[in-house]
C-alpha positions, 0 to 999 in steps of 0.5 A: 830712552829707557822704558818705564819699569813695571813691577807687579806685586806677587808676594802673598802674605797671611791675613792681617788683623788690625783694630778698627780703621777707616776704609781705603780709597778704591782708586788705590792700586797695587801696582807701582810704575817706576821709570828712569830716563836719559837726555840726548843732546839737541845738537850734533858736532861733526869731526872731520878727518883727512880720510874716511875710516874703514866700515865697521863689521856687523859684529862690531856694530852689534857689540856696540849697541849691546854695550849701549843697551847695557849702559842704559839698563845700568843707569836706569837701575842705579837711578831707581835704587838710589832714588831718595824715597821718603821714609813714609812712602807707601811702597818701599823700594824694590830689591833686585830680583824681587817683586815689590812688597805688598802695601800695608793696607792690603789683606789676604783672607782665605777659608780654612781649606785654602779653597777660596781666597780674596784680597781686599783693602777694606777689612774692618775689625771694630772693637765696640758696637759704636765703631761697628755702627760707624763702619756700617753707616759709612759703607751705606752712605758710600755704597761700599761693600763690607761683607760680614766674615767670621772665622773663615771656616766655611768650605765655600768662603761664603763670607768672603768679598774682594770689595770689603769685609767686616770681622767681629773677632775683637768683639768677643765678650760674654755680656750677661749670664742669666743663670736662673733662665739659663740664657747668655748674651754675647758679642757675636765675634766670640768663638764657640770655645770661648763662650763655653769656657766663659759660662762653665763656671755658671754650670751652663753650656750649649745644647749642641755643637758642630765638629769643631769649636773655632767658629764665631757665634755670629757665623755659626748661626747665620749659615745654619750649622748643626751638631747631631741628635735626632731630638736636637735642632740645628744651632740657630734654634738656640737663638732667642734674640738678636741685635742687628746693625743694619745699613738702612735702619740702624741697630735693631733688636729682634726676638720671638716676641719683637718682630718674630717674622724678621727674627726667624728670617734673620737668625739664619740670614746668611749675613745679608740682613744685618751685621749680627752684633749680639746674640742671646742663646738658650743654654742647658745645664753643663753635663758629662757625656759618655761616648761609645764608639763601635763598628757595625754593618749596614745590615745591623744598622737597618735592624737597630736604626730606629732605636739608635735614633730615639734612645741616644741623645747624640748619634752619628754614623761614619760610613766607609766606602768600598767596605760594609763597615759603619762606625757608630758613635753614640753620646749620652749623659753619664748615669747618676746611678751607675756612673760610666760603664766599665769596659776594658778595650781589647786593644791598646791605642798603639795596637789599634793604629799599628795596621795603619802605620804598617800600610804607610810603611809598605806604601812608602816602599812601593812609591819609593818614599815619593808620592805620585807627584814625586814629592818626598815624604821625609818621614822617618820611622820615629815620626811615623810612630808619633802620627795620629790616625788622621795625620797618617790617613792624610799622608797615605792619601797624599801618596796617590790620592786619585788611585781608586785601588790605593784609596780602597786600601786606605779605607780598609785600614781605616775600618780595621782601625775603628774595629780595634778602637771600640770603647768608651770615653767620658768628658764634658759635652764640649769636649766629647762632641768634637771630631777630628775632621783631618786636614784641608778638604773639599766637602759637600753636605746635604740635608734631607727629610728622614721622617718622624722621630717616632717613625723614621722613613729609612730614606736616610739609609737608602740614600747611603746605599745608593751613594755607595753603589754610585761610588763603586759603579763610577770608580770614584776614589772616595775616601772615608768617612761619609759622615751622617748626622741627624737633627730635629727641625728648625723654625728658621725659614732659611735653615735646610732643616726648616719645617713647621713640624717639631717631630720632623727629623732631618739627615745630614750627609757629607762627602769629602775629598782631602787636599793633603798636599800643597802641590798646585797641580795635585790640588787641581786634579783632586778638585776636579775629581771632587766636583765630578763626585759631587756632580754625580751625587747631585744628578742621581740623588738630590732631587730624588731625596729632596736634598739641599746643600748646607749653606756653608758648603754650596758652590755657585756654578759658573755655567749659566744653565747650571746657575739657573737650575740652582736658583730654581731649586733654591726657590722651591725650598726657601722663601727667596722673595721674602728674603730679598724683600727684607734685604731691600728694606734693611740693606737696599744698597747690598753692602752686606752682600757678595757675589755668592748671595747676589747669584743665589738670591737673584731677583725674580725679574733678573737672570 
């Protein structure tokens, strides 16, 4: 009898984006068991011979049964591959030597860096508010989870859930522009760049921006994202009203005037209090900025730090490990009187990047055009001259990403690049405030108080000095940059920059390790080294400086003791009980939650 043939699905497909559809029953399973059987006679017929034949040899017996086995396998395969499946069969017939394909209703969703990924059959993309309300209502009644997920840019995959997700990418319209009051009402699925493009004809723009523009508005406010500028708060402070679709109370509207307590909690609510359907934002007049990039040293930074924070609308530092170089990037409105500054750079763009190209060519010779894992770069001389700085940095790092001496050379080349790149550029704020972050990466970003705008505590610079000493002492192959930004405070209780005092300032510091390869072993090694780096930072610095991780970058530990310590830290800083109380009222079945939220915001009487 031929045993049933079990085909496991292993083919991975990119996430599918469909219009609104109903959920798929949870009992559907991505495995198909296929079988083929043969029948045997129930009666045996004996033939008589005048004399018995000689006993067959052992080899003959083995060959005979091997032949029977091959025949059975052939018959089974022939039966399966000729079986008349209906045209609308959910699973197509397998192809020889291939796995059965994924069913059409299974979605693979991952974050941008590919560090977190889930597969689900429950992936909703409503096009209208009514459809969204129906999805939430049905999920609430059936107690099936539909975690809100945006553009998937969060390094920790905070919006992902195997049980199910709802994405508002098809709800991306500008609904109303109030030019007089400089406000705009939009659907929450609109991306930042779409929003900016949609309101620029009205002479308006957003007050501040994060490094990239691909986030959905609903997502960027819910995780407490931020730009830079010690006078400018995180992006959630730009929100003046919200429309939430909640499981228990239906669609509700909250604002500073209407249920202010819930409003402040919900505008940085991590997607756990309701699906943000619409957002009303306070905008500012659209204006051109002039950006100045220059290199400095920590000694010079200390002298000018207070002035740099108070006199520049936007400022950030890019610290380069194993060097004393600090890249200072300042952005301010173009002067109406004098216009953009007149400055002739000492080096052309080609000359500025040449040092990095040379290092890459030398490194290719050293490694024989193969990286530490033996994968060929395949880069010709012509290709090298076409790469941007961040592309070259990724390629350099990929040659030997965990070799400290190699990383030091890459960092030194980066410092030289920025030294020769000093200059100005002029553009609209949404163009200027962007930053090329490089390729896929692991990131940990912390936020901590840095005094008052009028009297900075200098704790922000002390933090960096301690961090760089730690890197050097522990021989961490830390690439550049360590990015440091500032914001004013936020009134949202769950914001890492939450404070009742408007003149408080907060520093945000991000450490990074790039994932410049798709080699699974190498990515695993880099991941382990990054978490070692992050753990040392947490152990030596976080409590000392009252630092808390960005919600989109926090990673939930698997170890029970570490998880308990994280829960205790979160409870010290944020109103966990108030948040859980609001969740019980608005989402008693936790259909908008996921494993991450459940663990971080555990009930006070549970482990």
